[in-house]
CHARMM-style PDB file with segment names, atoms N, HN, CA, C and O in Angstrom:
ATOM      1  N   MET     1      55.748-158.388  72.706  1.00  0.00      PROA
ATOM      2  CA  MET     1      54.603-159.209  73.854  1.00  0.00      PROA
ATOM      3  C   MET     1      55.152-160.195  74.128  1.00  0.00      PROA
ATOM      4  O   MET     1      56.206-160.766  73.845  1.00  0.00      PROA
ATOM      5  N   GLU     2      53.900-160.410  75.011  1.00  0.00      PROA
ATOM      6  HN  GLU     2      53.044-159.946  75.240  1.00  0.00      PROA
ATOM      7  CA  GLU     2      53.909-161.510  75.795  1.00  0.00      PROA
ATOM      8  C   GLU     2      53.294-162.476  76.070  1.00  0.00      PROA
ATOM      9  O   GLU     2      52.615-162.556  77.094  1.00  0.00      PROA
ATOM     10  N   LYS     3      53.466-163.855  74.783  1.00  0.00      PROA
ATOM     11  HN  LYS     3      54.017-163.790  73.952  1.00  0.00      PROA
ATOM     12  CA  LYS     3      52.863-164.669  75.106  1.00  0.00      PROA
ATOM     13  C   LYS     3      51.671-165.121  75.656  1.00  0.00      PROA
ATOM     14  O   LYS     3      51.721-166.234  76.180  1.00  0.00      PROA
ATOM     15  N   ILE     4      50.347-164.381  75.666  1.00  0.00      PROA
ATOM     16  HN  ILE     4      50.306-163.477  75.240  1.00  0.00      PROA
ATOM     17  CA  ILE     4      49.103-165.594  76.031  1.00  0.00      PROA
ATOM     18  C   ILE     4      49.440-167.364  76.989  1.00  0.00      PROA
ATOM     19  O   ILE     4      49.708-168.403  76.386  1.00  0.00      PROA
ATOM     20  N   LYS     5      49.346-167.268  78.189  1.00  0.00      PROA
ATOM     21  HN  LYS     5      49.128-166.424  78.678  1.00  0.00      PROA
ATOM     22  CA  LYS     5      49.110-168.363  78.580  1.00  0.00      PROA
ATOM     23  C   LYS     5      48.000-168.999  79.467  1.00  0.00      PROA
ATOM     24  O   LYS     5      48.133-169.727  80.451  1.00  0.00      PROA
ATOM     25  N   GLY     6      47.037-168.605  78.953  1.00  0.00      PROA
ATOM     26  HN  GLY     6      46.929-168.014  78.154  1.00  0.00      PROA
ATOM     27  CA  GLY     6      45.471-168.756  79.601  1.00  0.00      PROA
ATOM     28  C   GLY     6      44.750-167.677  79.333  1.00  0.00      PROA
ATOM     29  O   GLY     6      45.259-166.576  79.121  1.00  0.00      PROA
ATOM     30  N   PHE     7      42.890-168.028  79.316  1.00  0.00      PROA
ATOM     31  HN  PHE     7      42.477-168.922  79.488  1.00  0.00      PROA
ATOM     32  CA  PHE     7      42.212-167.378  79.358  1.00  0.00      PROA
ATOM     33  C   PHE     7      40.927-167.926  80.694  1.00  0.00      PROA
ATOM     34  O   PHE     7      40.818-168.790  81.564  1.00  0.00      PROA
ATOM     35  N   LYS     8      40.314-167.016  80.246  1.00  0.00      PROA
ATOM     36  HN  LYS     8      40.402-166.315  79.539  1.00  0.00      PROA
ATOM     37  CA  LYS     8      39.015-167.258  81.198  1.00  0.00      PROA
ATOM     38  C   LYS     8      37.478-166.733  80.119  1.00  0.00      PROA
ATOM     39  O   LYS     8      37.720-165.663  79.561  1.00  0.00      PROA
ATOM     40  N   ILE     9      36.681-167.048  79.929  1.00  0.00      PROA
ATOM     41  HN  ILE     9      36.485-167.917  80.383  1.00  0.00      PROA
ATOM     42  CA  ILE     9      34.900-166.731  79.326  1.00  0.00      PROA
ATOM     43  C   ILE     9      34.421-166.622  80.043  1.00  0.00      PROA
ATOM     44  O   ILE     9      33.985-167.644  80.573  1.00  0.00      PROA
ATOM     45  N   LEU    10      34.213-165.742  80.445  1.00  0.00      PROA
ATOM     46  HN  LEU    10      34.567-164.911  80.014  1.00  0.00      PROA
ATOM     47  CA  LEU    10      33.497-165.007  81.714  1.00  0.00      PROA
ATOM     48  C   LEU    10      32.037-164.954  81.383  1.00  0.00      PROA
ATOM     49  O   LEU    10      31.296-165.389  82.265  1.00  0.00      PROA
ATOM     50  N   SER    11      31.398-164.444  80.130  1.00  0.00      PROA
ATOM     51  HN  SER    11      32.000-164.091  79.414  1.00  0.00      PROA
ATOM     52  CA  SER    11      30.308-164.320  79.925  1.00  0.00      PROA
ATOM     53  C   SER    11      29.928-164.647  78.522  1.00  0.00      PROA
ATOM     54  O   SER    11      30.969-164.680  77.866  1.00  0.00      PROA
ATOM     55  N   LEU    12      28.761-164.936  77.680  1.00  0.00      PROA
ATOM     56  HN  LEU    12      27.915-164.910  78.213  1.00  0.00      PROA
ATOM     57  CA  LEU    12      28.932-164.641  76.161  1.00  0.00      PROA
ATOM     58  C   LEU    12      27.807-164.270  75.980  1.00  0.00      PROA
ATOM     59  O   LEU    12      27.068-165.141  76.439  1.00  0.00      PROA
ATOM     60  N   THR    13      26.884-162.962  75.313  1.00  0.00      PROA
ATOM     61  HN  THR    13      27.484-162.254  74.941  1.00  0.00      PROA
ATOM     62  CA  THR    13      26.046-163.262  74.456  1.00  0.00      PROA
ATOM     63  C   THR    13      25.981-163.907  73.261  1.00  0.00      PROA
ATOM     64  O   THR    13      26.912-164.515  72.733  1.00  0.00      PROA
ATOM     65  N   LEU    14      25.057-163.794  72.904  1.00  0.00      PROA
ATOM     66  HN  LEU    14      24.300-163.301  73.333  1.00  0.00      PROA
ATOM     67  CA  LEU    14      24.371-164.322  71.611  1.00  0.00      PROA
ATOM     68  C   LEU    14      22.969-163.606  71.138  1.00  0.00      PROA
ATOM     69  O   LEU    14      22.048-163.450  71.938  1.00  0.00      PROA
ATOM     70  N   GLU    15      22.871-163.093  69.463  1.00  0.00      PROA
ATOM     71  HN  GLU    15      23.620-163.220  68.812  1.00  0.00      PROA
ATOM     72  CA  GLU    15      22.085-162.720  68.524  1.00  0.00      PROA
ATOM     73  C   GLU    15      21.903-162.597  67.607  1.00  0.00      PROA
ATOM     74  O   GLU    15      22.446-161.647  67.043  1.00  0.00      PROA
ATOM     75  N   GLY    16      20.878-163.622  66.744  1.00  0.00      PROA
ATOM     76  HN  GLY    16      20.437-164.394  67.203  1.00  0.00      PROA
ATOM     77  CA  GLY    16      20.868-163.346  65.281  1.00  0.00      PROA
ATOM     78  C   GLY    16      22.121-165.221  65.043  1.00  0.00      PROA
ATOM     79  O   GLY    16      22.283-165.773  63.955  1.00  0.00      PROA
ATOM     80  N   PHE    17      22.510-165.532  65.895  1.00  0.00      PROA
ATOM     81  HN  PHE    17      22.378-165.083  66.778  1.00  0.00      PROA
ATOM     82  CA  PHE    17      23.085-167.122  66.142  1.00  0.00      PROA
ATOM     83  C   PHE    17      22.357-168.210  66.628  1.00  0.00      PROA
ATOM     84  O   PHE    17      22.024-168.455  67.787  1.00  0.00      PROA
ATOM     85  N   LYS    18      22.079-169.045  65.245  1.00  0.00      PROA
ATOM     86  HN  LYS    18      22.349-168.846  64.303  1.00  0.00      PROA
ATOM     87  CA  LYS    18      21.851-169.993  65.428  1.00  0.00      PROA
ATOM     88  C   LYS    18      20.342-170.201  65.834  1.00  0.00      PROA
ATOM     89  O   LYS    18      19.455-169.879  65.044  1.00  0.00      PROA
ATOM     90  N   LYS    19      20.031-170.782  67.161  1.00  0.00      PROA
ATOM     91  HN  LYS    19      20.751-171.044  67.803  1.00  0.00      PROA
ATOM     92  CA  LYS    19      18.312-171.270  66.992  1.00  0.00      PROA
ATOM     93  C   LYS    19      18.341-169.110  68.206  1.00  0.00      PROA
ATOM     94  O   LYS    19      17.209-169.097  68.688  1.00  0.00      PROA
ATOM     95  N   HSD    20      18.687-168.458  68.431  1.00  0.00      PROA
ATOM     96  HN  HSD    20      19.607-168.469  68.039  1.00  0.00      PROA
ATOM     97  CA  HSD    20      18.949-167.085  69.270  1.00  0.00      PROA
ATOM     98  C   HSD    20      19.054-166.013  68.400  1.00  0.00      PROA
ATOM     99  O   HSD    20      20.073-165.348  68.211  1.00  0.00      PROA
ATOM    100  N   ALA    21      17.033-165.735  67.421  1.00  0.00      PROA
ATOM    101  HN  ALA    21      16.206-166.275  67.575  1.00  0.00      PROA
ATOM    102  CA  ALA    21      17.126-164.705  66.984  1.00  0.00      PROA
ATOM    103  C   ALA    21      17.289-163.437  67.794  1.00  0.00      PROA
ATOM    104  O   ALA    21      17.522-162.397  67.177  1.00  0.00      PROA
ATOM    105  N   ASP    22      17.191-163.415  69.123  1.00  0.00      PROA
ATOM    106  HN  ASP    22      17.002-164.260  69.624  1.00  0.00      PROA
ATOM    107  CA  ASP    22      16.585-162.613  70.794  1.00  0.00      PROA
ATOM    108  C   ASP    22      18.241-161.776  70.942  1.00  0.00      PROA
ATOM    109  O   ASP    22      18.898-161.170  70.095  1.00  0.00      PROA
ATOM    110  N   ARG    23      18.377-161.924  71.670  1.00  0.00      PROA
ATOM    111  HN  ARG    23      17.843-162.416  72.358  1.00  0.00      PROA
ATOM    112  CA  ARG    23      19.730-161.479  72.463  1.00  0.00      PROA
ATOM    113  C   ARG    23      19.634-161.929  73.746  1.00  0.00      PROA
ATOM    114  O   ARG    23      18.878-161.549  74.640  1.00  0.00      PROA
ATOM    115  N   LYS    24      21.064-163.370  73.754  1.00  0.00      PROA
ATOM    116  HN  LYS    24      21.679-163.678  73.027  1.00  0.00      PROA
ATOM    117  CA  LYS    24      20.234-164.043  75.097  1.00  0.00      PROA
ATOM    118  C   LYS    24      22.069-164.228  75.776  1.00  0.00      PROA
ATOM    119  O   LYS    24      23.053-164.440  75.067  1.00  0.00      PROA
ATOM    120  N   GLU    25      22.065-164.095  77.036  1.00  0.00      PROA
ATOM    121  HN  GLU    25      21.266-163.923  77.612  1.00  0.00      PROA
ATOM    122  CA  GLU    25      23.304-163.765  77.596  1.00  0.00      PROA
ATOM    123  C   GLU    25      23.770-165.037  78.896  1.00  0.00      PROA
ATOM    124  O   GLU    25      23.240-165.259  79.984  1.00  0.00      PROA
ATOM    125  N   TYR    26      24.595-165.491  78.431  1.00  0.00      PROA
ATOM    126  HN  TYR    26      25.026-165.311  77.546  1.00  0.00      PROA
ATOM    127  CA  TYR    26      24.682-166.729  79.397  1.00  0.00      PROA
ATOM    128  C   TYR    26      26.287-166.102  80.390  1.00  0.00      PROA
ATOM    129  O   TYR    26      27.346-165.555  80.084  1.00  0.00      PROA
ATOM    130  N   GLY    27      25.602-166.613  81.711  1.00  0.00      PROA
ATOM    131  HN  GLY    27      24.742-167.058  81.960  1.00  0.00      PROA
ATOM    132  CA  GLY    27      27.652-166.025  82.333  1.00  0.00      PROA
ATOM    133  C   GLY    27      28.143-167.189  82.876  1.00  0.00      PROA
ATOM    134  O   GLY    27      27.512-167.989  83.567  1.00  0.00      PROA
ATOM    135  N   PHE    28      29.655-167.272  82.430  1.00  0.00      PROA
ATOM    136  HN  PHE    28      30.167-166.622  81.869  1.00  0.00      PROA
ATOM    137  CA  PHE    28      30.303-168.957  83.162  1.00  0.00      PROA
ATOM    138  C   PHE    28      31.062-168.574  84.744  1.00  0.00      PROA
ATOM    139  O   PHE    28      31.854-167.646  84.902  1.00  0.00      PROA
ATOM    140  N   GLY    29      30.675-169.379  85.661  1.00  0.00      PROA
ATOM    141  HN  GLY    29      30.032-170.133  85.532  1.00  0.00      PROA
ATOM    142  CA  GLY    29      31.729-168.843  86.908  1.00  0.00      PROA
ATOM    143  C   GLY    29      33.110-169.964  86.748  1.00  0.00      PROA
ATOM    144  O   GLY    29      33.697-170.636  85.899  1.00  0.00      PROA
ATOM    145  N   ASP    30      33.132-169.731  87.750  1.00  0.00      PROA
ATOM    146  HN  ASP    30      32.655-169.185  88.439  1.00  0.00      PROA
ATOM    147  CA  ASP    30      35.169-170.598  87.459  1.00  0.00      PROA
ATOM    148  C   ASP    30      34.835-171.777  87.120  1.00  0.00      PROA
ATOM    149  O   ASP    30      35.559-172.164  86.202  1.00  0.00      PROA
ATOM    150  N   MET    31      33.918-172.688  87.495  1.00  0.00      PROA
ATOM    151  HN  MET    31      33.329-172.374  88.240  1.00  0.00      PROA
ATOM    152  CA  MET    31      34.063-173.706  86.873  1.00  0.00      PROA
ATOM    153  C   MET    31      32.626-174.128  86.154  1.00  0.00      PROA
ATOM    154  O   MET    31      31.582-174.188  86.803  1.00  0.00      PROA
ATOM    155  N   THR    32      32.703-174.409  84.752  1.00  0.00      PROA
ATOM    156  HN  THR    32      33.552-174.360  84.225  1.00  0.00      PROA
ATOM    157  CA  THR    32      31.107-174.237  84.627  1.00  0.00      PROA
ATOM    158  C   THR    32      30.921-175.861  83.780  1.00  0.00      PROA
ATOM    159  O   THR    32      31.810-176.628  83.408  1.00  0.00      PROA
ATOM    160  N   TYR    33      29.876-175.953  83.702  1.00  0.00      PROA
ATOM    161  HN  TYR    33      29.155-175.330  84.004  1.00  0.00      PROA
ATOM    162  CA  TYR    33      29.273-177.702  83.209  1.00  0.00      PROA
ATOM    163  C   TYR    33      28.025-177.230  82.330  1.00  0.00      PROA
ATOM    164  O   TYR    33      26.887-177.011  82.744  1.00  0.00      PROA
ATOM    165  N   ILE    34      28.414-177.144  81.263  1.00  0.00      PROA
ATOM    166  HN  ILE    34      29.339-177.322  80.927  1.00  0.00      PROA
ATOM    167  CA  ILE    34      27.063-177.064  80.322  1.00  0.00      PROA
ATOM    168  C   ILE    34      26.190-178.881  80.105  1.00  0.00      PROA
ATOM    169  O   ILE    34      26.818-179.894  79.795  1.00  0.00      PROA
ATOM    170  N   VAL    35      24.548-178.821  80.398  1.00  0.00      PROA
ATOM    171  HN  VAL    35      24.038-177.999  80.651  1.00  0.00      PROA
ATOM    172  CA  VAL    35      24.470-179.557  80.169  1.00  0.00      PROA
ATOM    173  C   VAL    35      22.840-179.591  80.219  1.00  0.00      PROA
ATOM    174  O   VAL    35      22.137-178.679  80.655  1.00  0.00      PROA
ATOM    175  N   GLY    36      22.591-180.266  79.927  1.00  0.00      PROA
ATOM    176  HN  GLY    36      23.161-181.007  79.573  1.00  0.00      PROA
ATOM    177  CA  GLY    36      20.909-180.077  79.237  1.00  0.00      PROA
ATOM    178  C   GLY    36      20.340-181.283  78.565  1.00  0.00      PROA
ATOM    179  O   GLY    36      21.075-182.242  78.327  1.00  0.00      PROA
ATOM    180  N   LYS    37      18.962-181.295  78.215  1.00  0.00      PROA
ATOM    181  HN  LYS    37      18.365-180.517  78.408  1.00  0.00      PROA
ATOM    182  CA  LYS    37      18.587-182.684  76.925  1.00  0.00      PROA
ATOM    183  C   LYS    37      18.539-181.644  75.510  1.00  0.00      PROA
ATOM    184  O   LYS    37      18.304-180.437  75.469  1.00  0.00      PROA
ATOM    185  N   ASN    38      18.847-182.580  74.412  1.00  0.00      PROA
ATOM    186  HN  ASN    38      19.038-183.561  74.445  1.00  0.00      PROA
ATOM    187  CA  ASN    38      18.471-182.474  73.185  1.00  0.00      PROA
ATOM    188  C   ASN    38      18.289-181.386  72.657  1.00  0.00      PROA
ATOM    189  O   ASN    38      17.120-181.027  72.790  1.00  0.00      PROA
ATOM    190  N   GLY    39      18.987-180.599  72.045  1.00  0.00      PROA
ATOM    191  HN  GLY    39      19.938-180.890  71.937  1.00  0.00      PROA
ATOM    192  CA  GLY    39      17.678-179.561  71.571  1.00  0.00      PROA
ATOM    193  C   GLY    39      18.384-178.058  72.248  1.00  0.00      PROA
ATOM    194  O   GLY    39      18.238-177.021  71.601  1.00  0.00      PROA
ATOM    195  N   LEU    40      19.134-178.036  73.559  1.00  0.00      PROA
ATOM    196  HN  LEU    40      19.252-178.878  74.085  1.00  0.00      PROA
ATOM    197  CA  LEU    40      18.715-177.093  74.366  1.00  0.00      PROA
ATOM    198  C   LEU    40      19.569-175.800  74.072  1.00  0.00      PROA
ATOM    199  O   LEU    40      19.403-174.728  74.654  1.00  0.00      PROA
ATOM    200  N   GLY    41      20.122-175.944  73.491  1.00  0.00      PROA
ATOM    201  HN  GLY    41      20.256-176.815  73.018  1.00  0.00      PROA
ATOM    202  CA  GLY    41      21.349-174.963  72.907  1.00  0.00      PROA
ATOM    203  C   GLY    41      22.819-175.508  72.990  1.00  0.00      PROA
ATOM    204  O   GLY    41      23.502-174.890  72.173  1.00  0.00      PROA
ATOM    205  N   LYS    42      23.641-176.548  73.758  1.00  0.00      PROA
ATOM    206  HN  LYS    42      23.086-177.050  74.422  1.00  0.00      PROA
ATOM    207  CA  LYS    42      24.578-176.845  74.083  1.00  0.00      PROA
ATOM    208  C   LYS    42      25.221-176.761  73.056  1.00  0.00      PROA
ATOM    209  O   LYS    42      25.619-175.612  72.867  1.00  0.00      PROA
ATOM    210  N   SER    43      25.563-177.611  72.143  1.00  0.00      PROA
ATOM    211  HN  SER    43      25.239-178.544  72.296  1.00  0.00      PROA
ATOM    212  CA  SER    43      26.697-177.282  70.811  1.00  0.00      PROA
ATOM    213  C   SER    43      26.437-175.423  69.964  1.00  0.00      PROA
ATOM    214  O   SER    43      27.065-174.836  69.083  1.00  0.00      PROA
ATOM    215  N   THR    44      25.574-175.155  70.555  1.00  0.00      PROA
ATOM    216  HN  THR    44      25.064-175.632  71.271  1.00  0.00      PROA
ATOM    217  CA  THR    44      25.558-173.279  70.211  1.00  0.00      PROA
ATOM    218  C   THR    44      25.969-173.431  70.850  1.00  0.00      PROA
ATOM    219  O   THR    44      26.388-174.566  70.623  1.00  0.00      PROA
ATOM    220  N   ILE    45      26.362-173.118  71.873  1.00  0.00      PROA
ATOM    221  HN  ILE    45      26.021-172.196  72.057  1.00  0.00      PROA
ATOM    222  CA  ILE    45      27.377-172.332  72.515  1.00  0.00      PROA
ATOM    223  C   ILE    45      28.954-172.290  72.661  1.00  0.00      PROA
ATOM    224  O   ILE    45      29.803-171.479  73.032  1.00  0.00      PROA
ATOM    225  N   ALA    46      28.878-174.218  71.943  1.00  0.00      PROA
ATOM    226  HN  ALA    46      28.188-174.877  71.642  1.00  0.00      PROA
ATOM    227  CA  ALA    46      30.137-174.924  71.688  1.00  0.00      PROA
ATOM    228  C   ALA    46      30.457-173.926  70.528  1.00  0.00      PROA
ATOM    229  O   ALA    46      31.376-173.107  70.542  1.00  0.00      PROA
ATOM    230  N   ASP    47      29.133-174.215  69.054  1.00  0.00      PROA
ATOM    231  HN  ASP    47      28.387-174.880  69.043  1.00  0.00      PROA
ATOM    232  CA  ASP    47      29.704-173.285  68.445  1.00  0.00      PROA
ATOM    233  C   ASP    47      30.146-171.673  68.411  1.00  0.00      PROA
ATOM    234  O   ASP    47      30.996-171.135  67.702  1.00  0.00      PROA
ATOM    235  N   ALA    48      29.659-171.351  68.976  1.00  0.00      PROA
ATOM    236  HN  ALA    48      28.968-171.788  69.552  1.00  0.00      PROA
ATOM    237  CA  ALA    48      30.443-169.821  69.115  1.00  0.00      PROA
ATOM    238  C   ALA    48      30.913-169.664  69.580  1.00  0.00      PROA
ATOM    239  O   ALA    48      30.913-168.445  69.752  1.00  0.00      PROA
ATOM    240  N   ILE    49      31.701-170.213  70.245  1.00  0.00      PROA
ATOM    241  HN  ILE    49      31.701-171.203  70.106  1.00  0.00      PROA
ATOM    242  CA  ILE    49      33.143-169.887  71.338  1.00  0.00      PROA
ATOM    243  C   ILE    49      34.054-169.934  70.436  1.00  0.00      PROA
ATOM    244  O   ILE    49      34.876-169.046  70.213  1.00  0.00      PROA
ATOM    245  N   ALA    50      33.872-171.819  69.411  1.00  0.00      PROA
ATOM    246  HN  ALA    50      33.204-172.541  69.591  1.00  0.00      PROA
ATOM    247  CA  ALA    50      34.652-171.800  68.609  1.00  0.00      PROA
ATOM    248  C   ALA    50      34.462-170.848  67.451  1.00  0.00      PROA
ATOM    249  O   ALA    50      35.460-170.616  66.769  1.00  0.00      PROA
ATOM    250  N   PHE    51      33.495-170.354  67.182  1.00  0.00      PROA
ATOM    251  HN  PHE    51      32.684-170.543  67.736  1.00  0.00      PROA
ATOM    252  CA  PHE    51      34.154-169.642  65.959  1.00  0.00      PROA
ATOM    253  C   PHE    51      34.230-168.183  66.730  1.00  0.00      PROA
ATOM    254  O   PHE    51      33.448-167.394  66.199  1.00  0.00      PROA
ATOM    255  N   VAL    52      34.696-167.814  67.440  1.00  0.00      PROA
ATOM    256  HN  VAL    52      35.331-168.455  67.871  1.00  0.00      PROA
ATOM    257  CA  VAL    52      35.044-166.422  67.844  1.00  0.00      PROA
ATOM    258  C   VAL    52      36.525-166.593  67.577  1.00  0.00      PROA
ATOM    259  O   VAL    52      37.134-165.901  66.761  1.00  0.00      PROA
ATOM    260  N   PHE    53      37.187-167.757  68.466  1.00  0.00      PROA
ATOM    261  HN  PHE    53      36.692-168.318  69.128  1.00  0.00      PROA
ATOM    262  CA  PHE    53      38.650-167.845  68.237  1.00  0.00      PROA
ATOM    263  C   PHE    53      38.835-168.764  67.168  1.00  0.00      PROA
ATOM    264  O   PHE    53      39.900-169.366  67.308  1.00  0.00      PROA
ATOM    265  N   CYS    54      38.359-169.017  66.407  1.00  0.00      PROA
ATOM    266  HN  CYS    54      37.494-168.529  66.293  1.00  0.00      PROA
ATOM    267  CA  CYS    54      39.128-170.251  65.172  1.00  0.00      PROA
ATOM    268  C   CYS    54      37.635-169.749  63.549  1.00  0.00      PROA
ATOM    269  O   CYS    54      37.245-170.119  62.442  1.00  0.00      PROA
ATOM    270  N   GLY    55      37.483-169.037  64.286  1.00  0.00      PROA
ATOM    271  HN  GLY    55      37.800-168.737  65.186  1.00  0.00      PROA
ATOM    272  CA  GLY    55      36.377-168.307  62.273  1.00  0.00      PROA
ATOM    273  C   GLY    55      35.439-169.378  61.593  1.00  0.00      PROA
ATOM    274  O   GLY    55      34.842-169.322  60.517  1.00  0.00      PROA
ATOM    275  N   THR    56      35.517-170.809  62.974  1.00  0.00      PROA
ATOM    276  HN  THR    56      36.001-170.854  63.848  1.00  0.00      PROA
ATOM    277  CA  THR    56      34.426-172.083  61.979  1.00  0.00      PROA
ATOM    278  C   THR    56      33.881-172.417  63.013  1.00  0.00      PROA
ATOM    279  O   THR    56      34.470-172.193  64.071  1.00  0.00      PROA
ATOM    280  N   PRO    57      32.705-172.997  63.017  1.00  0.00      PROA
ATOM    281  CA  PRO    57      32.133-174.323  63.936  1.00  0.00      PROA
ATOM    282  C   PRO    57      32.659-175.023  64.722  1.00  0.00      PROA
ATOM    283  O   PRO    57      33.880-175.053  64.566  1.00  0.00      PROA
ATOM    284  N   PHE    58      32.029-176.040  66.087  1.00  0.00      PROA
ATOM    285  HN  PHE    58      31.037-176.015  66.215  1.00  0.00      PROA
ATOM    286  CA  PHE    58      33.230-176.095  66.676  1.00  0.00      PROA
ATOM    287  C   PHE    58      33.395-177.723  66.063  1.00  0.00      PROA
ATOM    288  O   PHE    58      34.276-178.536  66.345  1.00  0.00      PROA
ATOM    289  N   SER    59      32.107-177.900  65.036  1.00  0.00      PROA
ATOM    290  HN  SER    59      31.391-177.240  64.807  1.00  0.00      PROA
ATOM    291  CA  SER    59      33.011-179.173  64.487  1.00  0.00      PROA
ATOM    292  C   SER    59      33.973-179.379  63.035  1.00  0.00      PROA
ATOM    293  O   SER    59      34.424-180.265  62.310  1.00  0.00      PROA
ATOM    294  N   GLY    60      33.931-177.988  63.176  1.00  0.00      PROA
ATOM    295  HN  GLY    60      33.565-177.268  63.766  1.00  0.00      PROA
ATOM    296  CA  GLY    60      35.720-177.428  62.379  1.00  0.00      PROA
ATOM    297  C   GLY    60      34.574-177.090  60.837  1.00  0.00      PROA
ATOM    298  O   GLY    60      34.949-176.235  60.035  1.00  0.00      PROA
ATOM    299  N   GLU    61      33.289-177.816  60.603  1.00  0.00      PROA
ATOM    300  HN  GLU    61      32.984-178.511  61.255  1.00  0.00      PROA
ATOM    301  CA  GLU    61      33.009-177.151  58.537  1.00  0.00      PROA
ATOM    302  C   GLU    61      32.954-175.802  58.586  1.00  0.00      PROA
ATOM    303  O   GLU    61      32.673-174.943  59.422  1.00  0.00      PROA
ATOM    304  N   LYS    62      33.403-175.868  57.122  1.00  0.00      PROA
ATOM    305  HN  LYS    62      33.631-176.566  56.443  1.00  0.00      PROA
ATOM    306  CA  LYS    62      33.483-174.417  56.553  1.00  0.00      PROA
ATOM    307  C   LYS    62      32.310-173.915  56.540  1.00  0.00      PROA
ATOM    308  O   LYS    62      32.175-172.956  57.299  1.00  0.00      PROA
ATOM    309  N   ALA    63      30.910-174.388  55.621  1.00  0.00      PROA
ATOM    310  HN  ALA    63      31.019-175.168  55.005  1.00  0.00      PROA
ATOM    311  CA  ALA    63      29.918-173.687  56.157  1.00  0.00      PROA
ATOM    312  C   ALA    63      29.347-172.730  57.042  1.00  0.00      PROA
ATOM    313  O   ALA    63      28.661-173.260  57.916  1.00  0.00      PROA
ATOM    314  N   LEU    64      29.408-171.549  57.091  1.00  0.00      PROA
ATOM    315  HN  LEU    64      29.965-171.118  56.381  1.00  0.00      PROA
ATOM    316  CA  LEU    64      28.914-171.138  58.570  1.00  0.00      PROA
ATOM    317  C   LEU    64      27.341-170.688  58.226  1.00  0.00      PROA
ATOM    318  O   LEU    64      26.528-170.176  58.995  1.00  0.00      PROA
ATOM    319  N   ASP    65      27.118-171.173  56.326  1.00  0.00      PROA
ATOM    320  HN  ASP    65      27.778-171.589  55.700  1.00  0.00      PROA
ATOM    321  CA  ASP    65      25.428-170.716  56.956  1.00  0.00      PROA
ATOM    322  C   ASP    65      24.218-171.406  58.232  1.00  0.00      PROA
ATOM    323  O   ASP    65      23.258-170.874  58.788  1.00  0.00      PROA
ATOM    324  N   ARG    66      24.546-172.178  58.293  1.00  0.00      PROA
ATOM    325  HN  ARG    66      25.327-172.610  57.841  1.00  0.00      PROA
ATOM    326  CA  ARG    66      23.909-173.145  59.162  1.00  0.00      PROA
ATOM    327  C   ARG    66      23.659-172.359  60.695  1.00  0.00      PROA
ATOM    328  O   ARG    66      22.540-172.433  61.202  1.00  0.00      PROA
ATOM    329  N   LEU    67      24.914-171.506  61.487  1.00  0.00      PROA
ATOM    330  HN  LEU    67      25.823-171.445  61.075  1.00  0.00      PROA
ATOM    331  CA  LEU    67      25.611-170.121  62.191  1.00  0.00      PROA
ATOM    332  C   LEU    67      24.296-169.410  62.507  1.00  0.00      PROA
ATOM    333  O   LEU    67      24.058-169.136  63.683  1.00  0.00      PROA
ATOM    334  N   HSD    68      23.540-169.133  61.675  1.00  0.00      PROA
ATOM    335  HN  HSD    68      23.733-169.355  60.719  1.00  0.00      PROA
ATOM    336  CA  HSD    68      23.383-167.371  61.109  1.00  0.00      PROA
ATOM    337  C   HSD    68      21.096-167.951  61.170  1.00  0.00      PROA
ATOM    338  O   HSD    68      20.341-168.735  60.595  1.00  0.00      PROA
ATOM    339  N   ASN    69      21.027-166.721  62.428  1.00  0.00      PROA
ATOM    340  HN  ASN    69      21.641-166.085  62.895  1.00  0.00      PROA
ATOM    341  CA  ASN    69      19.211-167.406  62.609  1.00  0.00      PROA
ATOM    342  C   ASN    69      18.410-166.712  61.395  1.00  0.00      PROA
ATOM    343  O   ASN    69      18.750-165.702  60.778  1.00  0.00      PROA
ATOM    344  N   LYS    70      17.458-167.370  61.238  1.00  0.00      PROA
ATOM    345  HN  LYS    70      17.182-168.191  61.738  1.00  0.00      PROA
ATOM    346  CA  LYS    70      16.666-166.397  59.778  1.00  0.00      PROA
ATOM    347  C   LYS    70      16.093-165.317  59.778  1.00  0.00      PROA
ATOM    348  O   LYS    70      16.042-164.514  58.846  1.00  0.00      PROA
ATOM    349  N   GLU    71      15.455-165.196  61.204  1.00  0.00      PROA
ATOM    350  HN  GLU    71      15.496-165.848  61.961  1.00  0.00      PROA
ATOM    351  CA  GLU    71      14.548-164.015  61.991  1.00  0.00      PROA
ATOM    352  C   GLU    71      15.982-162.800  62.202  1.00  0.00      PROA
ATOM    353  O   GLU    71      15.813-161.590  62.050  1.00  0.00      PROA
ATOM    354  N   ASN    72      17.265-163.389  62.548  1.00  0.00      PROA
ATOM    355  HN  ASN    72      17.401-164.372  62.671  1.00  0.00      PROA
ATOM    356  CA  ASN    72      18.176-162.330  62.178  1.00  0.00      PROA
ATOM    357  C   ASN    72      19.495-162.309  61.590  1.00  0.00      PROA
ATOM    358  O   ASN    72      20.427-162.044  62.349  1.00  0.00      PROA
ATOM    359  N   PRO    73      19.746-162.546  60.349  1.00  0.00      PROA
ATOM    360  CA  PRO    73      20.767-162.325  60.371  1.00  0.00      PROA
ATOM    361  C   PRO    73      22.208-161.723  60.367  1.00  0.00      PROA
ATOM    362  O   PRO    73      23.173-161.928  59.631  1.00  0.00      PROA
ATOM    363  N   ASN    74      22.022-160.933  61.412  1.00  0.00      PROA
ATOM    364  HN  ASN    74      21.238-160.767  62.010  1.00  0.00      PROA
ATOM    365  CA  ASN    74      22.840-160.077  61.169  1.00  0.00      PROA
ATOM    366  C   ASN    74      23.820-161.055  62.950  1.00  0.00      PROA
ATOM    367  OT1 ASN    74      24.901-160.637  63.366  1.00  0.00      PROA
TER     368      ASN     74
END
């Protein structure tokens, strides 16, 4: 098996994750900047990507309760 040398995230779909009770899809291009005012979800995107690859939020904390949405915990 050949070692993975890199990868590219093309899109991210969230549902029941943090503030996203309903399904929300984000598409990424060759170069993507995630910018916005406080409280709009920049850290949510970072947490979701980190969770997929590492099983923890972006900050590295072990508690996963804050990642679930109370309206859609699945």
